N, C-alpha and C positions, 0 to 999 in steps of 0.2 A: 455143107463142106463152104460158104461163103460164112456163117457164123463164127466157124473153128478158125476162119481165116482171120477173123476179127480179134479174135484173141489172143494174136500173137504177143510175145512179148519181148521181142528184140527191141534195144535201146535206138537202134540209128533206124533201121530198114524199118518200113510202115507207119512210119509218125507222119510223113510229108502227106496230108490230103489237102484237098480242095473242098468247099463246102456242099459241094454236091455229094461227094464221096462219102462225107463224114453223115449225110443225110439217110443215105443208100445204107451207111454202114449201124445205123442208129436203128433204122428200120428191119433190117436184120437181126440186131440184138435183141427187140423188142418182141420179137417173135420166142424165145427162149427166157427173158428176165420181164418178171413184173413190173419194172422201174428202170426206164432208160434216162439219162440226158446230159447236156452236152455245159461246161463251165469254162468260162474264159479266167485266163490267172488272176485277176482282181475281183473275181467271183469265187473263187478257191476258199476254203476254210470255215466255211456258215454265212459268210457275208453276204450272199446273193438273197436280194428280198424277191426278185422278181416271179422265181419260178413256185409256185406255192407246192406242198407236196402231199400227197395223199395219208391223213390222218392214219391210216393204217400201216403204211410202210416209212417207219422212223428207225432204220437201224443205228444208225451213228450219231453221236450228241450233236453234232452240226444242223443236223436236221432240226432238233429242239431248239435251237439258238437264233435261227437266221432272224427271227424280228427282233433279238437283241443286239444284232450285228458283234457275235463272239466267237471264238476259235476254240473249234474242239484241237485237244491235246492229243488227240490221237487219229486226226485227219486221215485216212489215207489217201484222198485227192490233193491232198498239201503236200505228202509224202512223195506220190507218183509226182508231180511238178516240177519238186526239186530234183528228184533222182532221176527225171526223165525214163520213167519204167514204168511198167504195169505193177500195182499192190494188191493187195487182195486179204480179207479180214474175216473174220464171225464175228457177229455180233447179236446179242440176246436181248429181245425187249420183254420183259414179262415170259408168258410160256414160249415166243416164238423166237427161233433163230435165223439169221437171215446171213447170205452170203455176199458180199460186197467187193464188187470190181471197181476200180479208176483206175484209168488209161491215159498214160502222155501223148498227145497227137500235137502237131502243127497246123493249123487250117488257114490256109492262104498266108502263112509267114508269121503267125499270131501263136503263142504257145498255148494250150487251153489242156483239159481234161476231161474224157468222157466217162460217166458214172453208169453202174448198170447193177442192179441188185436183184434176188433171189431168196424170197422165202423157202425155208427147207423144211421138208416134211420131217421126223425122227425117225424113220427107216433108212432116207436115202442119206443120212449123213455118212454112216462108217457102217463097214459088215457088222454081223450081230456079234463076233466073237469081240470085239472092240468096241461095242456100244457102253458097257460099263466102263470102262477105261475113260470115254469119254465122259460119262459121267462125272466120273471122278474131278478128272480135269477142270471141267467147267466149275465145277462146286469149289475147288482150291481158288480158281480165278475171283470165283463172288466173294469166297472169304478174306481176300486180299483185297477186294474192291473194299471192303466195309471195316477193314485194320488201320488202325493210326500207325502208321510206320515207325515212330518214334516209341512209342509206348506200349504197342502193342494190343491196346485197350480197344473197343469199337470206336469208329468217328462220327463226327456229325450226318456224314450221309445216312449211314445206318440208322441212326436215329428219325433222320426225316424220311427214309423209304420204309423202313421195317415197324418200327414202334411209337413213332410220333401220336397216330389217331388210334392205338389199341387202348383199350376200356380195361381195366383191373384195378383188384384191390392189393396195394404196394404202398411199401415205405419207396417213397421220392424225394431224394436227395441234391443239392446242386453244392459242391466244394469247390470253393478260389481261395488258390494260394496267396497268401499276403507280399505285400510288395515283390511280386515275383520280378516286375520292371528290374527294381534294384538289383537284382542275381545279372540280368543280364547286360545291365549296365554298367556294372562294376568287374565283374568276373567275365563277362561274354557271354555269347550263345551259346558255348559247348556246355559249361557252368549250368547255364537252363535249362538245359535238356535234360543234363545227367539229374539237376533236382525233380525234373517232371518224371522221369523216369524212376527216380527211387519211390518218392510218392506214389505212382501206382504201382509199384512193388507191395510197399506197405500195404495200400489200401486191400489189394488181394488177398494176403494174410489175413486180414480179417474178416473179410465174407465168405457167402458159401457161393460153389458153381454156381449154381441159381440164378446166382444175384449176376444183373447186370451192370457193367461200369462203361462209361463214353466220356471220349474228350469232347466234350462241348463246345470247348471254345479253347485259345492258347495257354491258357494256365486255368480253366474252369472245365472240370467234372462233374457227370450225372451220373448218378447211381441209381438202379430202381432193384429193393429189394421185395420181389413177391411173396405175400400171404405171411411175412414179419409180424411178430406174434407187438401186438402194443407196449405193451412192458421193455420188449427184449428193444425195442427202436431206439430211443433217446441213450440207453447202455452202449451199443452198437455203435454211436454217433461217435460219442464222449470217445469211446476206446480207437475211434479211430482215429481222432483230434491229438490225443495224446501219443500216440503211437507215432505219428507224423513229427509233432514236436519234437519227441527225444529220440527221432531218428539222426544218422549220422550220413553223411556226404560223403561217398571215396572220396578222397583226396582232400578234403576240404571243409576241416576240423571247425573251424571258426563261424561257418554258416548254419544259424538255424533256423530252420524253415518251421512255418505255421500256417493252418489256414483257417478259414471261415468257412462255417458250414451252417445252412440251413434245409432244415426235412421236415416235412408233411406226411400223413397218412392218405395215401389214395383210397376213395371205396367205389370202385368200380366206374371211374370218370376217366376221360378221355387222359392219356398218360400228357401232353403238350399243355392242357391246364395245370395240372400238380405240378409239372416242373416249372409253371410260372409263379405258383404260389410260394414253391421250394425256392425258388430263386430270387423273390423278395425278402424273403426270412433270412436267403442269406445276406444279403446288400443289408439289412439290420446288425448280422453278427460283425460286418465289417467294419463297421463303426468304433469296436472296439479292439477287435481282430482277435486270434486264436481263440475262441469260442465258439460254440452250438448253440442255435436257435431252433426252435421246433415250436410249434405254434402254443404248447401247455407253458413253454418259458420266454416266450416272448413277452409280456407284460412286465417279466421279474428284474431286466438287464437293467437298468437306468437304475434301478434302487441299490443296487448290487454294486455300481462301477462307483469308481474313486474320482469324485470331480476335482478337474483339474484348478487350480488357484489364480485369480484375474487381479490386478492393483491397479485402483482407480487413483489416478493423481491427480488433483482438481483444488483450486483453493475456496471453488465454490460449494459448501454442502447441499445444496438443493442438485445441482449437476452431479454430483454423488450420488446421492439419492435414486435419480430419474434412472442413472447409469446401472446400478447396482437392483432396484428394482427389477430391468429388463434382464438382467443377466444373472441372477440368483438362484432361478430355477436349477439351472445346469452347471454354475460353477462356484467355488466357494471365495467370494468376494473379500479383497483386502483394501482397506482404503488408506490414503496420505492425501494430508490438507496442502501439504507443500513441498517443495525438492528437496530438502532437507532428510525432513521424514521419509521421503522414497527412497532416497537413495542409505537409510538404517534399514529398512525393509531389505533393498538388495543386498547389502552387505549381510545380515543376518538370514535369509533365506535360499538368497540365489538362487539356481536351476529350479527348487522349487516351486517358482513362480512361473506360469506357463506364459504370459503376455502382459504387458502393460499400457494400461489406457493414460496417454501421458497430456495433459494440458500444457500447452504451449506459453501462453501470457496468463502468470503468477506473479502476485508479489511476492520480493524477496528472490528467491534464486526459481526462476523460470525454468521451462522446458529445452530452453537452448544449452544450459550450462548444463541441467541434467542429463543431458545427451552426451557434452562432452565430458562428463565422468566415468560415464557409462562406456565409452568408447576407451577412453587411458586405463580403465580396468579390465577391458575387453568381454565385458557384459553382455556385449550386443550380438555376441558369438551366440550366446545360450537362449538368450532372454527378447524375444520381440518387441516391439514397441510401436502401437498404434497411434499416433499425432489425435488428438481431440481439440478442436478450435472453432470457434465464429470467426477467425481473422482467417481469410481467403484470399491474403496478397501470395499472386503468385513465387515472391521473392522468398517469404517467409516459408510456403512451402516446399518449395527447392530445396530452401537451405534445410529443413528438418528431416528431406530426404539426402541430402546430403551426409547428412551427421549419422543417416544410418535405421531411419523411419522406415515398417515394413508396408506400414500402409496410412489412411489419412482419411480421419471420421469429421464433416461440420455439425455444427448445432443450427436450428435445432433437430435432435436426434432422432431419427427411425429405428424405430425398436427391430424390426427384420434386418436392417442392413445393418444395423452396429451389432447382431448376434452373429449372422453370417459372415462377417468381417473378423470376426475374434475366432470366430469356428475355422475358419478358411486359414488363417494365422496360425494357429496351433498344430493344425495337421501338419503342414508344411513345414513348419519348425522339428517338430518329431519325425519328419520322412526325412529331413537335412541329419539330422541328427543320428538316426538310424544308417543313413549312405553314409557319412564322415567314418563310424564305428566300423562297417562294414569295408569299407577301403582302406582302413587302418590296419584293421587287424588281416586283409589279404596284404598287405603290404609288408606289415612284420612276417607274416608266414612267408612271403618270397625272397625279402631281405634274409630269413634264417636257412632256405633250403639252398640261397644264391652260396652265403658262406660256407654252408656245411660242405658243398661239394666243390668248391676252393680249395676248401682246408685238406680236405682226400687228396686232390690232385696234387699238392703241395707235398702232403706229407710222404707222398710216394716219390715222389723227386728227393725230398732228405732224405729218406730210410737210404735211395740210391747211391745217396751223394757220402751216407755216412755221417748225417750230422746231427741224429735224434729228430726228437719229437718237437723240440722248443723254436727253431729257427724262425717259422715261420710267426709263432704268437709273439715272440721278439720285436720282429719287424714291424706287424702291424700295430704293436702296443705303439713302438717309437713313432713310427711314424703319425699316427694321432696326435700323440704329443706334441712333438715338432712344429705340426701343422697348428696346431692349438695358440702354441706359443709364437710363432712365425704370424698370424695374422692380427695377433695381440699387440705387437712391435711394430707393425706397419700396414698400411692400407694399398702395400705395390702389389700385391696378389691380391686380386678381388676375387673371392668365391663365396658359393651358398655352401650353406650344410651338407645338401645333396653331394656336392662337386669334392666335399672333403670327405664323405663317405669312399663315395668312389676310386679314391685315390689311396683311403687305406686300406679297402677291399682290394684295389687291384696288385697291390704291395706284395699279396701274398703270391703272386705269379712271377716275380720278378725272375725267378732262376728255373723257369719251366722249362727252358731251352735246355736244360744240361741234362734231359732225357735223352737229347742226342749225342751226347760225348759218351766216349768209350769208358767205362765202370774201369779200368786199369788205369785212366788219367783220373778219374774224378777221386779215387782211394788212395792214390799214390802215397805212402806216408813219408816220401821225401822229396826233395823239392824237385820242381817239374824241371825239362830240359825243355830250351826256346823253340824246341818243334811241338813238345806237349803244349807248352802256354798259349802256344799260337792255337792249336785246336782248342783249348779250353775256352778260350776268348770268344771262338766261334757261338757259345751258349745264347751270347745275346741278340745273335741273327737268326738262329734257330728257332726262340722264342717267338721272335717278331714275326715269323713266318707260319710256324704252326698256328701264332692267331689269328694271320691274314688268309688263312684259308678254311677259316669260319665264315662262309660267304655270305651264310642267312644271318649272319649277327654281326658283320660289319661293319654295320653302321650305329650299334649297341653303345652309347656311352662307356658303359664298363673297358668294351673293347679298346674303342680308342685310347683310354687311359694305360691299360695293359699294354697296348704296343709299343707306348712312350716310356713307360717302365722298364719293359722286358730288352728293349733296343741301346737305351741311354743309362742305363745305373751304373754303371762303368765309365761313364765320360769325366772329366775334371774339371773344374772353374776355369782351369788355367789352359786348357785346352790338350793338357797331356793325356788324359783319358783313351778309350776305345768305345765301340768301333769307327768312329767319326770324329774323331779328335775337335768335338764340340765346343767354343769358347764361354763361358758365363752365360747369361742368358738366353742362348741358343739351346740350352738344354732345358726341358721343360722342366718346370718347378717339381711338378712330382717325381720325376726320375733325380732331380738334385735331392730331395729330401729321402726318397728309399735308399740312394746311393748313399749317405751319411749313418740312416740307420743300420744298413748292413756290413757296413766297416765298423761300428760298432760293436755290433753283435760276434761279427767276426772275431774281433780282439779281445772280448769276455768269455766265448766257448771255447771247447776243447776240440781239436780237430785231428783228424789221423798222424798230421803232419805238426803240430805242436800242440802247447799248453796254453790253458786261458789263462788270461789276464786278469789282472784286479780290475775293477770300477774305475778306482781312481788314476793308474798304469794308460788304461784305456782313454778315459778322459784326455791324457795330461797327450798320451800320443797324437791325438787328433787336431787339438788345437795349437800343438806343435809343429805343424806341419809332416809327421812323419808320416802321415797315409795319404799322403795327396793334398792338393788344394782343392779348398771348399768355399761355397759361398759365406762372405765374412758374415753375412743375417745368419744365418742358419747354423755357425761356429756359436755365435752369443745367443742364440737360441738354447745349443746344448749346454753352452754354462749355464743358461739361467736355469735351468730342469734337472739339471745332474744330480741332485742330491734328492729331488723327488724321483729320479728315473732311478737309483741306487735301490731305493724302496719298494717301486714299484716291480720291479724284477725278481727282487729277490720274495718279494709275496707269488707273484706269478707263479714261481721255480718250484714254492715251495707246496702252493696247489696242486702242482701237475704232479708232482710225489706222491 
């Protein structure tokens, strides 16, 4: 009865105890349990080192990690402490099953946990009828323990616990995703996860059910292929490599994935040793990427590769010969005896040159002058330069770095240092180019999707308003033309290319508020009454309100610009517009431009209530003040582009038809 009393789980009653009561409680529990202990709050979670545990009783991860000061992620003692109640769990260690209890108590005012553990006999777990169900459930838990949650492949724990020390005859393969960090850094971890999941699906389609696929690291996979034929092994690896390289990442057509693969054939050796050998071959493959390296192909790598071009620029023939001798085994060497010859080669070959080794102190055109010309032509964006000189002046070195050199090598030359710095610089620029290409492709893809969705939404508004399908195209086109001309004429409105892009894109949303206007008013063929016109004017504030309602995107630059345009594209420069009667440059320039574009297109387009005016008549009416007052600078811009405007609109309309 005393033991049963000790197992109460009430959150409040029975938790306050003295040291004497706890001691008696633990003595009673010790009669039924194999192990009992008391932990203070700061000892919970596997941190305590003071109390050694019997090696035969390690039912919780905490026990294995006491000496490492680690914390078990499923520590029921920690849960019992935080929840102030009793918790229990079953823990399987090898072939043994333990029942673990953790009970929260307060001993003389100090929070503690009593742990007590019992090894269970199989027959005592459940009744005979449910024994099979329990085994199935525990089997399912074990499978989940050894599966990677993202890809469904086996995880590293499976390798360590189950197959690491196995001796077998098998193909053992290490597969690493090339430049995986780029996908995470440029597209986000969700896309990185999608890449890994796609790669695993491709691999699974290429292998047998008996093969074992393990997610060995973040972007590294171990593939074990028992009893695979020696002739079939390299063929299968190349099939995997090709199919991954040709696969599509769902929703990201611009991402092209590749893998570097190293493979060995193990002959009754520990799998860990074979994996280490395969890993070394995989790292050899990564020097070129997107290739397969096995023990038979290892020596063929460098003879099959295309060499990078290195341009050595030095007015000393001896220095050129020394550097050429150091690098010629790995690279194609080009030489220039002075700055002018260097610039001619750069002009002729461009980015075919992988790196330039440039002497700073030369007769005639020196290295600094060469760097100035390279900067003027933006060649340094694609071609790295390593400065070579015996000139160790801090000012000279700083000046060279200021002009864009990537590294510095001093004389006398050390062959290993020269080779390593050239190799590192080439690889760094190659990664930068790939990163830039990836970012550019993703930006274009996103811009295309943004424009497409805005165009769809705007066309919905147009058709509801009976305006046909050209209004949005016209507004966007004229906004771009007016913006270009305005920025040519004046520095008053400073904006970069991205801001200009946002204005032209947001212009398509100027009338989105018309979704909230009665269709009978929108499409009325006669002149609107005063009351109807007041209702029509509300589309400006309705549009603004709709965009403000997008809380998640409220701080996006596109939404901020679209808000301005929606609310104020019917304001006039003299303050006679609506809804706020803003004057002059109180009206954002984005709204001013769209306002003028909107008026022009309304004049030259047919509506239910009017015929279309000619281009010439529309220009005359706007410049003559018949359509309200506009910014004089914008009127000048309209006048400047009127001839081009007529041609562009005619071309657009004919293309639409």
